[in-house]
VMD Tcl script that draws the C-alpha trace (Angstrom):
set ca {
  {115.17 19.76 238.86}
  {116.69 22.52 236.47}
  {116.25 26.14 236.78}
  {116.80 29.38 234.30}
  {118.87 30.86 236.95}
  {120.94 29.88 240.22}
  {119.81 33.11 241.77}
  {116.87 35.18 241.20}
  {117.05 38.69 243.20}
  {113.81 40.67 243.55}
  {114.77 44.33 244.13}
  {117.62 46.52 242.58}
  {118.15 48.56 245.50}
  {121.73 48.41 247.27}
  {121.24 45.21 249.15}
  {119.84 43.32 246.21}
  {122.47 44.74 244.00}
  {125.43 43.77 246.18}
  {124.10 40.24 246.68}
  {123.56 39.81 243.06}
  {127.15 41.16 242.24}
  {128.63 38.99 245.12}
  {126.94 35.70 243.87}
  {127.90 36.37 240.18}
  {131.43 36.63 241.35}
  {131.33 32.98 242.41}
  {130.04 31.91 239.12}
  {126.46 31.93 239.78}
  {124.06 32.58 237.01}
  {122.10 35.42 238.31}
  {118.82 37.51 237.27}
  {117.90 40.72 239.08}
  {114.43 42.13 238.77}
  {113.56 45.85 239.14}
  {110.47 47.79 238.24}
  {111.85 51.31 238.87}
  {115.20 53.18 238.80}
  {118.20 50.95 239.93}
  {119.69 51.82 243.38}
  {116.34 51.84 245.45}
  {115.26 54.19 247.83}
  {118.58 55.23 249.14}
  {120.14 56.36 245.65}
  {116.70 57.66 244.24}
  {114.56 59.02 247.06}
  {116.48 58.41 250.27}
  {119.82 58.74 251.65}
  {121.97 60.05 248.66}
  {119.78 62.83 247.68}
  {118.76 63.76 251.20}
  {122.55 63.93 252.09}
  {122.88 66.29 248.95}
  {120.18 68.69 250.35}
  {121.61 68.40 253.82}
  {125.18 69.52 252.62}
  {123.25 72.51 250.67}
  {121.80 73.45 254.08}
  {125.33 73.44 255.73}
  {126.81 75.27 252.97}
  {124.07 78.13 253.33}
  {124.96 78.17 257.17}
  {128.74 78.46 256.26}
  {127.96 81.46 254.08}
  {126.51 83.02 257.18}
  {129.42 82.19 259.25}
  {132.00 83.35 256.76}
  {131.73 87.00 257.75}
  {132.67 86.03 261.22}
  {136.08 84.78 259.83}
  {136.87 87.92 257.55}
  {135.16 86.72 254.36}
  {133.29 89.43 252.46}
  {130.39 87.21 251.27}
  {127.26 88.30 249.27}
  {124.27 86.17 250.53}
  {121.90 86.05 247.67}
  {119.59 83.02 248.85}
  {119.14 79.53 247.64}
  {118.27 78.66 243.98}
  {116.15 75.45 244.53}
  {115.47 74.78 240.76}
  {119.04 74.95 239.86}
  {120.16 72.56 242.75}
  {117.54 69.98 241.99}
  {118.62 69.93 238.31}
  {122.24 69.21 239.45}
  {121.09 66.97 242.15}
  {118.92 64.98 239.82}
  {121.55 64.57 237.21}
  {124.05 62.94 239.52}
  {121.35 60.42 240.59}
  {120.88 59.42 236.96}
  {124.66 59.22 236.74}
  {124.46 56.81 239.73}
  {121.67 54.69 238.11}
  {123.74 54.30 235.17}
  {126.83 53.11 237.28}
  {124.62 50.37 238.94}
  {123.35 49.32 235.39}
  {127.09 49.09 233.98}
  {128.23 47.31 237.08}
  {125.42 44.45 236.94}
  {126.21 44.08 233.27}
  {129.90 43.64 233.69}
  {129.14 41.11 236.35}
  {127.06 39.19 233.61}
  {124.01 39.70 235.51}
  {120.60 39.45 233.47}
  {118.34 42.71 234.55}
  {114.64 42.15 234.20}
  {112.60 45.12 234.03}
  {109.09 44.95 235.76}
  {107.34 43.91 238.87}
  {107.82 40.39 240.26}
  {104.83 38.05 241.18}
  {105.23 34.63 242.89}
  {103.94 31.74 240.77}
  {105.17 29.37 243.26}
  {108.35 29.27 245.41}
  {111.09 28.85 242.40}
  {109.06 30.62 239.78}
  {108.51 34.20 239.27}
  {106.19 36.11 236.79}
  {107.42 39.51 235.52}
  {105.16 41.06 233.09}
  {103.80 37.85 231.72}
  {107.49 36.30 231.37}
  {108.05 33.43 233.87}
  {111.43 32.63 235.08}
  {112.55 30.31 237.61}
  {115.60 30.21 240.11}
  {117.09 27.62 242.68}
  {117.23 30.35 245.11}
  {114.97 33.54 245.29}
  {116.09 36.76 247.17}
  {113.41 39.26 248.26}
  {115.21 42.69 248.69}
  {112.15 44.72 247.41}
  {112.41 47.31 250.17}
  {110.06 49.62 251.82}
  {107.72 52.32 251.26}
  {106.43 55.41 252.98}
  {103.38 54.85 254.94}
  {100.21 57.50 254.75}
  {97.39 58.63 256.98}
  {93.65 57.78 256.74}
  {92.52 61.45 256.83}
  {90.50 63.48 254.48}
  {92.45 65.45 252.08}
  {95.26 63.06 251.82}
  {95.68 63.70 248.23}
  {97.08 66.85 249.05}
  {99.94 65.87 250.86}
  {103.37 64.46 249.62}
  {105.45 61.78 251.47}
  {109.31 61.56 251.57}
  {109.44 60.43 247.98}
  {107.42 63.62 246.90}
  {109.95 65.77 248.66}
  {112.54 65.04 246.06}
  {110.02 65.83 243.29}
  {109.46 69.63 244.67}
  {110.22 72.05 242.10}
  {110.60 75.10 244.62}
  {111.03 75.53 248.18}
  {107.61 75.98 249.90}
  {107.24 79.08 251.94}
  {105.28 77.27 254.79}
  {105.87 73.55 255.17}
  {104.00 71.19 257.85}
  {106.05 67.99 258.17}
  {104.13 65.21 260.12}
  {106.28 62.66 262.00}
  {108.84 62.15 264.75}
  {111.21 59.96 263.26}
  {114.54 60.60 261.41}
  {113.19 61.08 257.94}
  {110.84 63.90 259.42}
  {113.70 65.54 261.60}
  {116.05 65.48 258.68}
  {113.60 66.87 256.07}
  {112.06 69.69 258.54}
  {115.69 70.73 259.19}
  {116.65 71.06 255.43}
  {113.46 73.07 254.54}
  {114.01 75.26 257.53}
  {117.72 75.86 256.53}
  {116.69 76.51 252.74}
  {113.84 79.00 253.57}
  {110.51 77.35 254.69}
  {108.88 78.29 257.77}
  {108.32 74.79 259.13}
  {105.88 73.25 261.80}
  {106.77 69.74 262.91}
  {103.85 67.67 264.24}
  {104.67 64.81 266.42}
  {102.07 62.26 267.66}
  {103.97 61.63 270.77}
  {105.73 63.65 273.40}
  {109.13 63.48 272.22}
  {111.06 62.94 268.80}
  {113.20 59.96 267.96}
  {112.11 57.94 270.86}
  {114.65 55.07 270.47}
  {117.46 57.36 270.57}
  {119.51 58.39 273.85}
  {117.27 60.89 275.68}
  {119.71 63.32 276.56}
  {121.06 63.87 272.88}
  {117.55 64.09 271.49}
  {116.47 66.65 274.05}
  {119.53 68.62 273.10}
  {118.23 68.19 269.42}
  {114.62 69.20 270.50}
  {115.83 72.43 271.89}
  {118.30 73.26 268.92}
  {115.38 72.79 266.38}
  {113.06 75.19 268.36}
  {115.96 77.49 268.57}
  {116.50 77.52 264.89}
  {112.87 78.42 264.27}
  {111.19 75.17 263.71}
  {107.81 75.11 265.58}
  {107.24 71.63 267.15}
  {103.81 70.49 268.16}
  {103.88 67.53 270.35}
  {101.12 65.14 271.26}
  {99.52 66.44 267.87}
  {97.91 64.96 264.79}
  {96.69 66.09 261.45}
  {93.07 65.55 261.02}
  {92.36 67.04 257.70}
  {93.70 68.82 254.66}
  {91.88 71.28 252.32}
  {93.10 72.73 249.28}
  {92.15 76.38 248.82}
  {92.90 78.76 246.11}
  {96.26 80.05 247.57}
  {97.36 77.49 249.99}
  {96.53 74.39 251.95}
  {94.32 74.68 255.17}
  {95.60 72.25 257.60}
  {93.33 70.99 260.71}
  {95.82 70.01 263.58}
  {94.63 68.52 267.07}
  {97.03 69.61 269.76}
  {96.52 68.22 273.21}
  {92.84 67.72 272.42}
  {92.21 71.35 271.08}
  {91.86 71.82 267.29}
  {93.53 74.57 265.30}
  {93.90 75.50 261.70}
  {97.07 76.43 259.96}
  {97.90 77.44 256.54}
  {100.78 75.84 254.38}
  {102.14 75.48 250.99}
  {103.09 71.98 251.61}
  {102.15 68.96 253.82}
  {104.59 66.34 254.05}
  {104.18 62.98 255.67}
  {107.05 61.04 257.17}
  {105.14 58.68 259.46}
  {107.04 55.70 259.01}
  {107.71 53.04 256.26}
  {106.22 49.42 255.74}
  {107.79 46.70 253.75}
  {107.09 46.54 250.02}
  {105.47 43.19 249.54}
  {101.90 43.78 248.30}
  {102.75 43.01 244.81}
  {104.61 39.90 245.30}
  {101.84 37.60 245.74}
  {103.40 35.69 248.79}
  {100.41 33.62 249.30}
  {101.83 31.23 246.32}
  {104.64 30.71 248.54}
  {105.41 29.27 252.27}
  {106.85 32.70 253.17}
  {105.45 33.91 256.57}
  {104.70 37.62 257.56}
  {104.59 39.69 260.78}
  {102.16 42.34 261.83}
  {103.49 45.20 259.57}
  {103.77 42.36 256.72}
  {107.23 42.22 257.15}
  {108.95 39.05 255.95}
  {109.85 36.92 258.80}
  {113.63 35.88 258.27}
  {115.96 33.97 260.57}
  {119.39 35.22 261.39}
  {120.73 33.46 258.30}
  {118.16 35.44 256.27}
  {116.07 32.23 255.65}
  {112.26 32.36 255.52}
  {109.55 29.80 255.96}
  {109.99 28.68 252.54}
  {113.44 26.82 251.85}
  {113.77 28.36 248.41}
  {113.29 31.85 249.42}
  {115.47 34.50 251.34}
  {114.99 38.01 252.56}
  {117.23 41.00 253.54}
  {116.97 44.77 254.20}
  {113.86 46.69 254.84}
  {111.55 44.01 253.89}
  {112.31 42.06 256.89}
  {112.46 45.31 259.17}
  {115.24 44.36 261.49}
  {117.58 47.24 261.07}
  {116.39 49.53 258.23}
  {119.90 51.00 257.02}
  {121.46 50.74 253.62}
  {124.68 49.40 254.76}
  {123.03 46.78 256.73}
  {121.06 45.58 253.76}
  {124.45 45.52 251.61}
  {126.38 43.49 254.20}
  {123.32 41.05 254.69}
  {123.25 40.57 251.01}
  {127.04 39.83 250.43}
  {127.08 37.57 253.54}
  {123.98 35.69 252.28}
  {125.87 35.06 248.78}
  {128.73 34.10 250.50}
  {126.94 31.28 252.14}
  {125.04 30.33 249.31}
  {127.65 30.15 246.75}
  {130.76 30.00 248.39}
  {130.35 27.61 251.50}
  {131.15 30.48 253.96}
  {129.30 30.55 257.37}
  {129.39 34.02 258.60}
  {126.35 35.63 259.69}
  {125.21 39.44 259.92}
  {125.94 40.86 263.41}
  {123.22 43.42 264.19}
  {124.84 44.89 267.16}
  {126.77 48.16 267.64}
  {125.92 49.31 264.07}
  {126.89 52.88 263.88}
  {124.06 55.35 263.01}
  {123.79 58.99 261.85}
  {120.99 61.32 261.69}
  {121.58 64.39 259.35}
  {119.67 66.81 261.36}
  {120.66 70.43 261.50}
  {123.01 69.35 264.13}
  {124.01 65.93 263.31}
  {123.72 62.92 265.58}
  {126.11 59.79 265.57}
  {125.38 56.97 267.76}
  {126.60 53.52 268.16}
  {125.74 50.89 270.82}
  {123.01 51.01 273.36}
  {121.78 54.36 274.82}
  {121.84 55.37 278.61}
  {118.13 54.17 279.13}
  {118.78 51.14 277.71}
  {121.99 50.72 279.57}
  {119.93 51.27 282.85}
  {117.39 48.72 281.85}
  {119.80 46.16 280.90}
  {122.57 46.61 283.82}
  {120.89 48.62 286.47}
  {121.58 51.95 287.17}
  {124.43 51.21 289.73}
  {126.16 49.13 287.27}
  {126.84 51.62 284.57}
  {128.87 54.89 284.38}
  {128.34 57.66 282.09}
  {131.01 60.06 280.85}
  {130.02 63.33 279.30}
  {131.67 66.30 277.36}
  {129.72 69.32 276.51}
  {131.70 72.24 274.77}
  {131.41 74.96 272.12}
  {132.70 73.82 268.75}
  {135.71 76.00 267.68}
  {133.76 77.52 264.69}
  {131.22 78.85 267.14}
  {133.76 80.29 269.64}
  {134.05 82.81 266.62}
  {130.64 83.23 265.78}
  {129.28 82.96 269.05}
  {126.21 80.95 267.93}
  {124.44 78.96 270.81}
  {125.29 75.44 269.28}
  {126.93 73.38 271.94}
  {128.21 69.98 271.13}
  {127.33 67.09 273.49}
  {129.20 63.70 273.59}
  {128.39 60.92 275.98}
  {129.98 57.43 276.50}
  {127.98 54.62 278.53}
  {130.27 52.04 280.16}
  {130.05 49.28 282.48}
  {131.15 50.07 285.71}
  {133.08 47.21 286.36}
  {136.06 47.21 283.89}
  {134.60 50.09 282.07}
  {133.60 48.17 278.69}
  {132.17 50.66 276.48}
  {128.48 50.10 275.66}
  {127.62 52.89 273.81}
  {128.78 56.32 272.32}
  {126.57 59.06 271.26}
  {127.22 62.63 269.99}
  {125.34 65.79 268.69}
  {126.99 68.53 266.61}
  {129.19 69.23 263.49}
  {130.67 66.11 261.60}
  {129.23 63.74 264.04}
  {128.44 61.21 261.67}
  {132.12 61.20 260.25}
  {133.24 61.02 263.98}
  {131.05 57.99 265.02}
  {132.13 55.64 262.22}
  {135.70 55.27 263.58}
  {134.45 55.19 267.09}
  {131.97 52.37 266.04}
  {134.90 50.04 266.09}
  {135.68 50.62 269.73}
  {132.05 49.70 270.84}
  {131.97 46.72 268.33}
  {135.22 45.25 269.57}
  {134.29 45.84 273.18}
  {137.08 47.86 274.05}
  {137.27 49.63 277.68}
  {137.46 53.27 278.36}
  {140.97 52.53 279.29}
  {141.82 51.61 275.71}
  {140.22 54.91 274.45}
  {142.32 56.73 276.83}
  {145.46 55.00 275.83}
  {144.89 56.67 272.44}
  {146.54 60.12 271.91}
  {144.19 62.85 271.34}
  {144.18 64.83 267.82}
  {144.12 68.45 268.90}
  {142.28 70.59 268.12}
  {139.11 68.40 267.17}
  {135.87 67.62 268.63}
  {136.59 63.88 268.15}
  {139.48 64.08 270.62}
  {136.94 64.43 273.57}
  {136.16 60.63 273.29}
  {139.92 59.97 274.39}
  {139.92 62.42 277.11}
  {136.87 62.27 279.08}
  {137.03 62.24 282.73}
}
mol new
graphics top color blue
foreach p $ca { graphics top sphere $p radius 0.5 }
foreach p [lrange $ca 0 end-1] q [lrange $ca 1 end] { graphics top cylinder $p $q radius 0.2 }
display resetview
């Protein structure tokens, strides 16, 4: 049976593009389908513009700190519109780079939304194409809430469309997106209330680190309402009236912006998967094996659409490894263990490996050991700001193999990338102790813990 393409990739996000380009490098004839801007969530309404906003927030803090170091700084406030134009211009530049790279790889770009006709055939705006193999890398989309007045709210996508900084913002959610955006808004001038349905933030992360974050967010002026829900949003002439249930009691708050960050679901509805053999889970995620195969022999799936570990670098690595297996007869599979992760909260978090709670559950309290360091970063020995850094290492007691490394404080994302190697390779604390410390730095604490 002949096909129009060797490989049809649905989704022009980071994972889909990486897989398409790797396949094309092996000589495969590849088509990539995308109905929106190239780069997917990460480039357009996710990690890239979010990190830019985080940097803007940190620079504002740096201006406040500068006077403690002898600088004569005039603090004039943040020009949201000016920065948005600069940020959006850079995103368009990245869109263009992705397009150029795809065309240079001789990949056919098809603009539109894909619908399966059968396992090998896809309809895009009435045009039918066929592929020997099909990859679904259509990503995810923000969840919503079924409440009156939902039309007056925005989600994380809408955050990047804001033309000005809201004076008062209510952010709904307890995951990393909610925390990051609440922190950015607060730093850039909003009065922020964070509404969390449960009794803690970031429930899957190391508890000690997150409790430190919760305290710091509140210290910075973010009001956190635990065990709470937004029940209704009403638009008035001057603001939004938001009804919030807090531990069973209802209260009314006014806000200029209500931002929902209540999770994400796989973006699969337009695909018409009923015309294939693909199976889905409770959240409509595509069920895929460790080799990215679905229940349909012709169709593969990677990234947020399978919901295993929703991180851009994971999707990229999965996509490239899949292309290696399909078109270069390689056999390596994605290793989902010990993937370094960062949260760009006001105090950054870096984490790799399992938390203390997970270690206790897996190995038992008596079979693990936890090393900790808690100190004031050098910048704040001058500013006198109460912003402690916390670093911890969880090891298996016998042999002291490193199971997890976690930290919160300045530059945590940069620090954890390197130490992620130690966790992935199963190094011991003795291996780390054998490394000479780089002084003065925060990172040195991981090789000097006692």
